[in-house]
N, C-alpha and C positions, 0 to 999 in steps of 0.2 A: 390366715384370713386377716385382711385389714380391718381397722375399727369401723370404717364406714360399711364394709361388707357385713360386719357383725350387726350393725344397725339394720341393714336390709333383712338379715335373718330374723331379728326381733320383730320387724314390721310384718314379715310374711308368716310368722308363727303366732302373732297376736290373735286373740279369740275372734276379733271382728274382721281379720284380714282374709281376703280371698284372692289367690293368685289367678289372674286372668290368663286364658290360653295365649293371648298375645304376648304375655311377659315370659312365658316358659322358655322360648328360644333365647330371649335376652339373658335370663338367668343362666342358661347353659353356656352361652358365650362368655359370660362373666366367670363362670367356674373354670372354663378352659383358658382363661387369660386373654381372650380375644376382646380387648377393651374397646377397640374402635367399633367392632360390630355390636358389642353390648351397648355402647353409647347410642348408636343409630337406632337400635330397637327400643331402648328405654325412652329415648327422645320421642320416637313415634308413638309409643304408648301414652306418654304424658300429653302429647298434643291431641291424641284421640280422647283422652279423659283427663281434663285439667285438674280434677279433684283427686287424682290417684297419687297419694303421697308416696306409696311404695315405689312407683315408677321414678319419681324424683330422686329417691334415695339410691335406686339402682343407677340412674343416670350419673349421680354424683360419684358413686363408687367407680364407674367406668372412667370418668374424668380424672379421678385421683390415680387410677392405674396408669394413666398417660402423663402423670406429673403435672396436671392442670388444676392444682388446688384452688386457685383464685376463681375458677369457673365453677368448681364443685360447691363451694360454700353457699352461694346464693340459692342453689337448688335445695340444699338442706334447710335453709331458712324458709323457703317456700313450702317444703314438706311439713315443717313445724306449724306453719299457718293453717295448712289443710287439716292436720291432725287436731289442732285446737278447735277448728270449726266443727269437727265431728266429735268433739269431746273425747278424743282418744289420748288420754293424758300420759299413759305409760310410754308409748313410742315418742311422744313429744318431749317428755322429760329425758329420755335416753339420748335423743338427737341434740337437745339443748346442752346436755352434759358434754357431749362431744364438741359442740360448737364453742363453748366457753373455754375448753382446753385449747382450741385452735386460735381463739381471739380473746385472751384473758383480760384485755383492757377494754373490752366492749361493755360499758356499763348497762346498756339497754338489754343485751343478751343475758347478763348476770341477773338483772332484775326479773326478766321474763322466766328464767329458770326457777328463781325463788318463788315467783307467783304460781307456777305450775306445781312445784313441790308442796306448796301450802294447800292447793286444791286436792292434792293426794294425801293430805294430812301428815306429810313427812316434815314436821316442823324442825327437827334437829338438823336434817339435811338442808333445809331451806335457808338456814341462818348464814352459812358461809358465802353463798353467792350474793345474798342481799348485803352483807357487810362489804364485800368487794365492790359491788355496784355503788354503794353509798360513798365509799372511799374514793372511787374514781370520778363520781359525779354527784355532788350533793343534790338531793331531791326529796321534797317533803313527803310525797306519796310512798317512796321507797322506805323512808325513815319510819313512817307510820306502820307499814307492813313489818319492818324489822323489829319495831317495838313490840308488836303483837306476837311475833315469833319468839323474841327473847322472853316474853312473859310466859308463853306456852312451855318454854324450856326451863322455867324456874328462875330466870335472871331478872328479878323485879327491879333492881337498881338500874340496870342498863335500859330496861323498858321505860322506866320513869324519866330518865334523861332524854330518851328519844321522843317520847310523847310531849315533853315540855318544849323540846326544840321545835317540833312541828307547830305547836301552839304559838311559839314566839316568832318563828321564822317564815310564816306563810302569809304575810300581809296582803299579797296579791290574790289570795284565794281564801276568803273568809270561811268558806265551808270546810276546807281542809284544816285550817287552823282550829276551828271549832271541834272537828273530829279528833284532833290531837288532845285538846283539853278534855273532851269527853272520855277518851280512852285513859287519860291520866286519872280522871275521877274514878272510873271503874276500877282501875288498878289500886287506888288508895282505899276504896271500899273493900276490896279483896284483902288488903293488908290491915283491915280494921282501923283505918284512919278516916273516920267520917268527916271530921272537920276539914282536913285537907281535900277530901273528895268534894265537899260542898263548895269550897273555894274554886276548884277546877271547873265544876259544872257551871258555876256562876260566870266564870270567864267565857265559857262556851256560849252561854246565853247572850253575853255582851256582844259577841261576834255574830249574832244572828242565827246561831245553831239551834233554833227552837223546834227540834224534832220531838216526836212523841217518845222516842227512845231516851232522849236527854231528860225529858220531864219525868219519866219513870225512874231513871237513875238518881235524879235530884231528890225525888220523893223518898227513895230508899235511904239516901244520906241523912235527910231530915228525920226520918223515922228512927234511924240508929241513934242519932244525937238525942232525940226526944225520949227514947226508951232508956238511954243511959243517964239522963240528967233529970232535973226537976224544974226547968224553966217553963212556965206556962206558955210563953211566947213561941218557943220552939215546938211544943206540942200543937199549938193552934196552927202554926205554919205547916207542920207535917200533915195534919188532918185536912187542911185546906188543899194541899197539893194532891192528896189522894182523892178527895172529893171531886176535884177537877178531872182527874184521870178516870174515875168511875163514870163520870158523865160522858167521857169520850170513848171508853171501852167498857160498856156496862156488863158485858158477858165474860169478863175476865175473873175467873175464880180466885186467882192469886191476889188481885187487887182487893177484893172483898175480904179475903183472909187478913191482909195487912190492916185494913180499916178496923176489922174486929179486934185485932191485937192492940192497936193504938187507942181505940175507944175504951177498951178494958183498962189499959194503963192509965188513961185519963179519968177513970172512975165513972164513965158513962155506960152503965150496965145494960140499959135497954137498947141503946144504939149498937153496942157490941153484940147483943143477942141477935138483932135484925141482920147485921152484917154477916155474922157467922151462919145464920140460916140460909142466907143467899149464897154464901160460899159453898155450903153443903149441896144445895140444889145444882149449882153449876158444876161442882166437882163430879157429881153423879152423872150429869150429862156428858162431861168430858170422858169419863170412863166408858160409858156406853158407846161413844164415838170411836174410842180406841178399839173396841171389840169389832167395829165395822171397818177395820183398817184394810181388809182385803181389797175393797174398792179403791182405796187410796193407792195401794201398791200397784194395782192394775193401771191406774191412770199414770202413775209415775213411770212404769215400764213403757207404756205407749209413748209418753213424752220423750223418754230417752231414745227410743227408736227413731222418732222424728228428728231429734237433735242430731243423732249420728248420721242421718241422711241429709243434714243441712236443710231441714224444713221447720224453721222456728215458728212460723205462723201456724202450722198444723200442731206443733207441740203446745202452743198456747191454747188451742181449742181443746186439747186433751186434759188441760190442767184446771178445769173447773172444780171448785171445792176448796177445802181448807186443809191444814196440816203443814208442818214445817217443811217436809220434803217437797211437797207440791209448790210451796211458796218459793223455795230456793230454785227449783227448776223454772218456775215462771220468770224469776229475775234473770236467769241465764238466757232464756228465750228472748226476753225483751232486749237484753244486751246485743244478742245476735242481730236483732232487727234494727238496732241503732236508736231504740226508744229509751234514751239514757235517764231522762227524768222519771219516767214510769218505773224503770228498773230500780232506780234509787229508792223510790217510795216503797216498792215491794220488798226490797232487801232490808230496808230499815224496819219494816213491819215484821219480817222474819226474825230479825235480831231482838225484837221485843220478847219473843217466847224463848229464845236461846241466845243470850247476849255473849256467850263465850265461844261462839263458832268463828274461829279465826278465818276459815276459808270463806265464810260469808262476808267477812269484812274485806277480804281481798277482792271479791266481786263488787262490793259496794264502792271500794276505792276506784275500780275500773269505771263504774257508772258515774262517779263524781268527776273523773277525769275525761269522761265523754269518749271512751273507746272500749 
Protein backbone atom coordinates (compact mmCIF):
# COMPACT_ATOMS: atom_id res chain seq x y z
CA UNK A 1 0.00 0.00 0.00
CA UNK A 2 1.35 3.44 -0.91
CA UNK A 3 1.64 6.09 1.78
CA UNK A 4 -1.13 8.15 0.18
CA UNK A 5 -3.33 5.06 0.13
CA UNK A 6 -2.56 4.67 3.82
CA UNK A 7 -3.76 8.25 4.33
CA UNK A 8 -6.99 7.35 2.57
CA UNK A 9 -7.38 4.38 4.91
CA UNK A 10 -6.85 6.69 7.90
CA UNK A 11 -9.41 9.13 6.56
CA UNK A 12 -12.02 6.44 5.96
CA UNK A 13 -11.55 4.81 9.37
CA UNK A 14 -11.59 8.10 11.31
CA UNK A 15 -14.51 8.33 13.79
CA UNK A 16 -16.16 11.16 11.84
CA UNK A 17 -15.67 9.62 8.38
CA UNK A 18 -18.51 8.06 6.43
CA UNK A 19 -17.80 6.40 3.09
CA UNK A 20 -20.43 7.52 0.60
CA UNK A 21 -21.95 4.91 -1.72
CA UNK A 22 -20.54 6.89 -4.65
CA UNK A 23 -17.00 6.34 -3.39
CA UNK A 24 -17.24 2.55 -2.92
CA UNK A 25 -16.63 1.77 -6.64
CA UNK A 26 -13.72 4.24 -6.60
CA UNK A 27 -12.16 2.45 -3.62
CA UNK A 28 -12.65 -0.90 -5.37
CA UNK A 29 -10.93 0.42 -8.50
CA UNK A 30 -8.07 1.71 -6.39
CA UNK A 31 -7.64 -1.68 -4.68
CA UNK A 32 -7.56 -3.43 -8.09
CA UNK A 33 -4.91 -1.01 -9.35
CA UNK A 34 -7.21 0.54 -11.97
CA UNK A 35 -5.92 4.03 -11.24
CA UNK A 36 -7.46 5.72 -14.28
CA UNK A 37 -10.95 4.54 -13.32
CA UNK A 38 -10.33 5.39 -9.66
CA UNK A 39 -9.23 8.89 -10.70
CA UNK A 40 -12.42 9.38 -12.71
CA UNK A 41 -14.67 8.21 -9.89
CA UNK A 42 -12.92 10.12 -7.09
CA UNK A 43 -12.86 13.28 -9.22
CA UNK A 44 -16.60 12.91 -9.81
CA UNK A 45 -17.20 12.41 -6.07
CA UNK A 46 -15.12 15.49 -5.28
CA UNK A 47 -17.03 17.63 -7.78
CA UNK A 48 -20.32 16.36 -6.33
CA UNK A 49 -19.25 17.24 -2.78
CA UNK A 50 -16.44 19.84 -2.75
CA UNK A 51 -16.04 19.41 1.05
CA UNK A 52 -15.28 15.67 0.77
CA UNK A 53 -11.64 15.48 1.89
CA UNK A 54 -11.57 11.67 1.58
CA UNK A 55 -12.45 11.93 -2.11
CA UNK A 56 -9.55 14.31 -2.63
CA UNK A 57 -7.13 11.91 -0.95
CA UNK A 58 -8.46 9.07 -3.08
CA UNK A 59 -8.05 11.22 -6.17
CA UNK A 60 -4.46 11.97 -5.14
CA UNK A 61 -3.78 8.25 -4.58
CA UNK A 62 -5.04 7.45 -8.08
CA UNK A 63 -2.88 10.20 -9.58
CA UNK A 64 0.22 8.93 -7.78
CA UNK A 65 -0.53 5.43 -9.07
CA UNK A 66 -0.14 6.93 -12.55
CA UNK A 67 3.16 8.66 -11.61
CA UNK A 68 1.47 12.09 -11.64
CA UNK A 69 2.81 13.31 -8.32
CA UNK A 70 2.75 17.01 -9.23
CA UNK A 71 -1.01 16.79 -9.74
CA UNK A 72 -1.56 14.76 -6.58
CA UNK A 73 0.01 17.21 -4.12
CA UNK A 74 -2.49 20.08 -4.69
CA UNK A 75 -5.35 17.66 -3.98
CA UNK A 76 -3.74 16.67 -0.68
CA UNK A 77 -3.31 20.34 0.26
CA UNK A 78 -6.99 20.90 -0.49
CA UNK A 79 -7.89 17.90 1.66
CA UNK A 80 -5.95 19.44 4.55
CA UNK A 81 -7.89 22.70 4.16
CA UNK A 82 -11.20 20.86 4.26
CA UNK A 83 -10.23 18.78 7.31
CA UNK A 84 -9.11 21.87 9.16
CA UNK A 85 -12.40 23.60 8.39
CA UNK A 86 -14.14 20.60 9.95
CA UNK A 87 -11.72 20.60 12.90
CA UNK A 88 -10.62 17.06 11.90
CA UNK A 89 -7.08 17.46 13.20
CA UNK A 90 -5.88 13.84 13.13
CA UNK A 91 -6.22 13.24 9.36
CA UNK A 92 -5.00 16.80 8.72
CA UNK A 93 -1.84 16.12 10.73
CA UNK A 94 -1.27 12.78 8.98
CA UNK A 95 -1.65 14.37 5.54
CA UNK A 96 0.61 17.29 6.42
CA UNK A 97 3.24 14.86 7.72
CA UNK A 98 3.20 13.19 4.32
CA UNK A 99 3.30 16.52 2.47
CA UNK A 100 6.33 17.85 4.35
CA UNK A 101 8.19 14.66 3.48
CA UNK A 102 7.40 15.32 -0.18
CA UNK A 103 8.25 19.05 0.04
CA UNK A 104 10.71 19.43 2.96
CA UNK A 105 11.73 22.95 1.91
CA UNK A 106 8.17 24.31 2.01
CA UNK A 107 8.30 26.57 5.08
CA UNK A 108 4.55 27.24 5.02
CA UNK A 109 3.70 23.52 5.11
CA UNK A 110 6.16 22.91 7.95
CA UNK A 111 4.63 25.76 9.95
CA UNK A 112 1.10 24.51 9.26
CA UNK A 113 2.04 21.02 10.49
CA UNK A 114 3.52 22.52 13.65
CA UNK A 115 0.38 24.56 14.20
CA UNK A 116 -1.90 21.50 13.88
CA UNK A 117 0.31 19.43 16.21
CA UNK A 118 0.11 22.22 18.79
CA UNK A 119 -3.67 22.12 18.58
CA UNK A 120 -3.42 18.37 19.21
CA UNK A 121 -1.18 19.17 22.22
CA UNK A 122 1.69 17.18 20.69
CA UNK A 123 4.27 19.76 21.64
CA UNK A 124 7.33 17.52 21.32
CA UNK A 125 6.34 16.54 17.77
CA UNK A 126 5.52 20.15 16.82
CA UNK A 127 9.02 21.41 17.51
CA UNK A 128 10.85 19.84 14.54
CA UNK A 129 8.57 21.18 11.76
CA UNK A 130 8.53 24.64 13.36
CA UNK A 131 12.35 24.63 13.61
CA UNK A 132 12.60 23.63 9.92
CA UNK A 133 10.09 26.29 8.91
CA UNK A 134 11.96 29.01 10.80
CA UNK A 135 15.30 27.94 9.32
CA UNK A 136 13.86 28.04 5.80
CA UNK A 137 11.96 31.31 6.20
CA UNK A 138 12.42 33.61 9.21
CA UNK A 139 8.97 34.56 10.45
CA UNK A 140 8.03 36.20 13.74
CA UNK A 141 4.75 34.32 14.13
CA UNK A 142 6.51 30.98 13.66
CA UNK A 143 9.22 32.04 16.11
CA UNK A 144 6.56 32.93 18.69
CA UNK A 145 4.91 29.51 18.34
CA UNK A 146 8.28 27.74 18.42
CA UNK A 147 9.22 29.61 21.58
CA UNK A 148 6.00 28.46 23.25
CA UNK A 149 6.65 24.87 22.14
CA UNK A 150 10.24 25.01 23.41
CA UNK A 151 8.90 26.22 26.75
CA UNK A 152 6.35 23.39 26.86
CA UNK A 153 9.23 20.96 26.20
CA UNK A 154 11.30 22.40 29.04
CA UNK A 155 13.85 24.34 26.96
CA UNK A 156 13.53 27.71 28.69
CA UNK A 157 16.77 29.09 27.21
CA UNK A 158 15.69 28.48 23.62
CA UNK A 159 12.24 29.90 24.40
CA UNK A 160 13.74 33.07 25.89
CA UNK A 161 15.95 33.62 22.83
CA UNK A 162 13.01 33.22 20.46
CA UNK A 163 10.65 35.47 22.43
CA UNK A 164 13.31 38.18 22.57
CA UNK A 165 13.90 37.86 18.83
CA UNK A 166 10.19 38.33 18.17
CA UNK A 167 10.14 41.39 20.41
CA UNK A 168 13.17 42.90 18.68
CA UNK A 169 12.53 41.89 15.09
CA UNK A 170 8.88 42.65 14.46
CA UNK A 171 8.88 46.47 14.02
CA UNK A 172 6.28 46.28 11.26
CA UNK A 173 3.85 44.47 13.58
CA UNK A 174 3.80 46.11 16.98
CA UNK A 175 1.14 43.68 18.25
CA UNK A 176 3.33 40.69 17.41
CA UNK A 177 6.39 42.32 18.96
CA UNK A 178 4.39 43.06 22.12
CA UNK A 179 3.29 39.40 22.20
CA UNK A 180 6.96 38.38 22.09
CA UNK A 181 7.84 40.57 25.07
CA UNK A 182 4.71 39.40 26.93
CA UNK A 183 5.66 35.76 26.45
CA UNK A 184 9.22 36.51 27.56
CA UNK A 185 7.85 38.16 30.69
CA UNK A 186 5.64 35.17 31.46
CA UNK A 187 8.62 32.87 31.00
CA UNK A 188 10.74 34.98 33.35
CA UNK A 189 7.98 34.86 35.96
CA UNK A 190 7.92 31.08 35.62
CA UNK A 191 11.69 31.09 36.15
CA UNK A 192 11.22 33.19 39.32
CA UNK A 193 12.85 36.25 37.77
CA UNK A 194 10.24 38.94 38.47
CA UNK A 195 12.57 41.87 37.79
CA UNK A 196 13.37 40.58 34.28
CA UNK A 197 9.69 39.81 33.80
CA UNK A 198 8.69 43.35 34.73
CA UNK A 199 11.19 44.79 32.24
CA UNK A 200 9.75 42.59 29.46
CA UNK A 201 6.16 43.53 30.29
CA UNK A 202 7.07 47.22 30.28
CA UNK A 203 8.61 46.81 26.80
CA UNK A 204 5.34 45.25 25.65
CA UNK A 205 3.41 48.21 27.04
CA UNK A 206 5.71 50.63 25.21
CA UNK A 207 4.76 48.87 21.96
CA UNK A 208 1.07 49.41 22.64
CA UNK A 209 0.36 45.87 23.84
CA UNK A 210 -2.01 47.14 26.52
CA UNK A 211 -4.18 44.04 26.81
CA UNK A 212 -5.89 42.87 29.95
CA UNK A 213 -3.70 39.76 29.91
CA UNK A 214 -0.58 41.92 29.93
CA UNK A 215 -1.90 44.00 32.83
CA UNK A 216 -2.56 40.84 34.84
CA UNK A 217 0.93 39.51 34.18
CA UNK A 218 2.55 42.86 35.01
CA UNK A 219 0.63 42.96 38.30
CA UNK A 220 1.89 39.46 39.11
CA UNK A 221 5.50 40.58 38.56
CA UNK A 222 4.99 43.63 40.77
CA UNK A 223 3.38 41.49 43.47
CA UNK A 224 6.29 39.05 43.50
CA UNK A 225 8.78 41.91 43.78
CA UNK A 226 6.73 43.64 46.50
CA UNK A 227 6.34 40.45 48.55
CA UNK A 228 10.06 39.66 48.27
CA UNK A 229 11.30 43.14 49.21
CA UNK A 230 10.60 46.02 51.53
CA UNK A 231 10.29 49.00 49.20
CA UNK A 232 7.02 50.89 49.89
CA UNK A 233 6.97 52.22 46.34
CA UNK A 234 6.85 48.71 44.88
CA UNK A 235 4.04 47.67 47.22
CA UNK A 236 2.08 50.80 46.37
CA UNK A 237 2.53 50.18 42.66
CA UNK A 238 1.50 46.52 42.99
CA UNK A 239 -1.64 47.41 44.96
CA UNK A 240 -2.50 50.09 42.42
CA UNK A 241 -2.15 47.59 39.57
CA UNK A 242 -4.46 45.09 41.28
CA UNK A 243 -6.97 47.80 42.20
CA UNK A 244 -7.19 48.70 38.50
CA UNK A 245 -7.70 45.05 37.56
CA UNK A 246 -10.40 44.52 40.19
CA UNK A 247 -12.31 47.48 38.74
CA UNK A 248 -12.12 45.84 35.30
CA UNK A 249 -12.79 42.25 36.44
CA UNK A 250 -14.73 42.62 39.71
CA UNK A 251 -15.85 38.97 39.77
CA UNK A 252 -12.39 37.40 39.59
CA UNK A 253 -11.81 35.43 42.78
CA UNK A 254 -8.07 35.12 42.11
CA UNK A 255 -7.61 38.89 41.85
CA UNK A 256 -9.29 39.43 45.23
CA UNK A 257 -7.09 36.72 46.73
CA UNK A 258 -3.97 38.51 45.42
CA UNK A 259 -5.19 41.81 46.86
CA UNK A 260 -5.79 40.16 50.23
CA UNK A 261 -2.25 38.79 50.30
CA UNK A 262 -0.70 42.11 49.33
CA UNK A 263 -2.76 44.08 51.83
CA UNK A 264 -1.75 41.66 54.59
CA UNK A 265 1.91 41.97 53.55
CA UNK A 266 1.55 45.78 53.65
CA UNK A 267 0.06 45.62 57.15
CA UNK A 268 -3.44 46.74 56.13
CA UNK A 269 -5.43 44.18 58.15
CA UNK A 270 -8.94 45.54 57.50
CA UNK A 271 -8.40 45.86 53.74
CA UNK A 272 -6.97 42.33 53.70
CA UNK A 273 -10.03 41.02 55.57
CA UNK A 274 -12.46 42.65 53.13
CA UNK A 275 -10.59 41.31 50.09
CA UNK A 276 -10.40 37.81 51.57
CA UNK A 277 -14.15 37.81 52.31
CA UNK A 278 -14.86 38.79 48.73
CA UNK A 279 -12.53 36.06 47.49
CA UNK A 280 -14.37 33.42 49.54
CA UNK A 281 -17.77 34.53 48.22
CA UNK A 282 -16.58 34.39 44.62
CA UNK A 283 -14.75 31.11 45.10
CA UNK A 284 -17.96 29.55 46.47
CA UNK A 285 -19.86 30.81 43.43
CA UNK A 286 -17.21 29.37 41.08
CA UNK A 287 -17.40 25.96 42.73
CA UNK A 288 -21.20 25.95 42.39
CA UNK A 289 -20.82 26.82 38.70
CA UNK A 290 -18.45 23.90 38.28
CA UNK A 291 -21.11 21.55 39.61
CA UNK A 292 -23.38 22.80 36.83
CA UNK A 293 -20.82 21.93 34.16
CA UNK A 294 -23.13 19.42 32.47
CA UNK A 295 -24.80 22.31 30.63
CA UNK A 296 -21.39 23.62 29.56
CA UNK A 297 -20.46 20.19 28.20
CA UNK A 298 -23.70 20.00 26.22
CA UNK A 299 -23.13 23.44 24.71
CA UNK A 300 -19.55 22.55 23.82
CA UNK A 301 -20.67 19.29 22.17
CA UNK A 302 -23.30 21.12 20.13
CA UNK A 303 -20.76 23.74 19.05
CA UNK A 304 -18.27 21.05 17.98
CA UNK A 305 -20.96 19.39 15.86
CA UNK A 306 -21.68 22.69 14.11
CA UNK A 307 -17.97 23.37 13.57
CA UNK A 308 -17.49 19.89 12.10
CA UNK A 309 -20.35 20.66 9.71
CA UNK A 310 -18.68 23.97 8.77
CA UNK A 311 -21.49 25.96 10.44
CA UNK A 312 -19.56 28.49 12.56
CA UNK A 313 -22.49 30.89 12.87
CA UNK A 314 -24.63 28.16 14.45
CA UNK A 315 -21.69 27.17 16.66
CA UNK A 316 -21.60 30.72 18.00
CA UNK A 317 -25.29 30.54 18.89
CA UNK A 318 -24.64 27.38 20.91
CA UNK A 319 -21.82 28.98 22.85
CA UNK A 320 -23.74 31.33 25.12
CA UNK A 321 -22.30 31.18 28.60
CA UNK A 322 -18.95 31.16 30.31
CA UNK A 323 -16.21 28.59 30.85
CA UNK A 324 -12.77 28.18 29.32
CA UNK A 325 -13.84 25.50 26.83
CA UNK A 326 -16.75 27.58 25.54
CA UNK A 327 -14.52 30.63 25.16
CA UNK A 328 -11.97 28.62 23.18
CA UNK A 329 -14.63 27.27 20.84
CA UNK A 330 -16.11 30.76 20.46
CA UNK A 331 -12.71 32.03 19.34
CA UNK A 332 -12.41 29.19 16.81
CA UNK A 333 -15.89 29.93 15.42
CA UNK A 334 -15.05 33.63 15.04
CA UNK A 335 -11.84 32.72 13.19
CA UNK A 336 -13.86 30.59 10.78
CA UNK A 337 -16.18 33.55 10.16
CA UNK A 338 -13.21 35.84 9.47
CA UNK A 339 -14.02 38.06 12.47
CA UNK A 340 -10.37 38.26 13.53
CA UNK A 341 -10.51 41.23 15.90
CA UNK A 342 -13.39 39.65 17.84
CA UNK A 343 -11.55 36.33 17.89
CA UNK A 344 -8.45 38.04 19.26
CA UNK A 345 -10.44 39.64 22.10
CA UNK A 346 -12.14 36.35 22.98
CA UNK A 347 -8.90 34.34 22.96
CA UNK A 348 -7.08 36.95 25.03
CA UNK A 349 -9.91 36.67 27.55
CA UNK A 350 -9.57 32.87 27.57
CA UNK A 351 -5.87 33.20 28.30
CA UNK A 352 -6.71 35.26 31.37
CA UNK A 353 -8.01 32.17 33.13
CA UNK A 354 -5.46 29.75 31.69
CA UNK A 355 -2.33 31.59 30.48
CA UNK A 356 -0.33 28.40 29.90
CA UNK A 357 -2.52 27.02 27.08
CA UNK A 358 -0.09 26.98 24.14
CA UNK A 359 -2.80 25.78 21.74
CA UNK A 360 -4.84 28.88 22.62
CA UNK A 361 -1.81 31.01 21.83
CA UNK A 362 -1.57 29.32 18.44
CA UNK A 363 -5.18 30.33 17.71
CA UNK A 364 -4.46 33.85 19.00
CA UNK A 365 -1.49 34.12 16.65
CA UNK A 366 -3.80 33.19 13.76
CA UNK A 367 -6.26 35.88 14.81
CA UNK A 368 -3.49 38.47 15.02
CA UNK A 369 -2.27 37.45 11.55
CA UNK A 370 -5.81 37.77 10.19
CA UNK A 371 -6.19 34.24 8.90
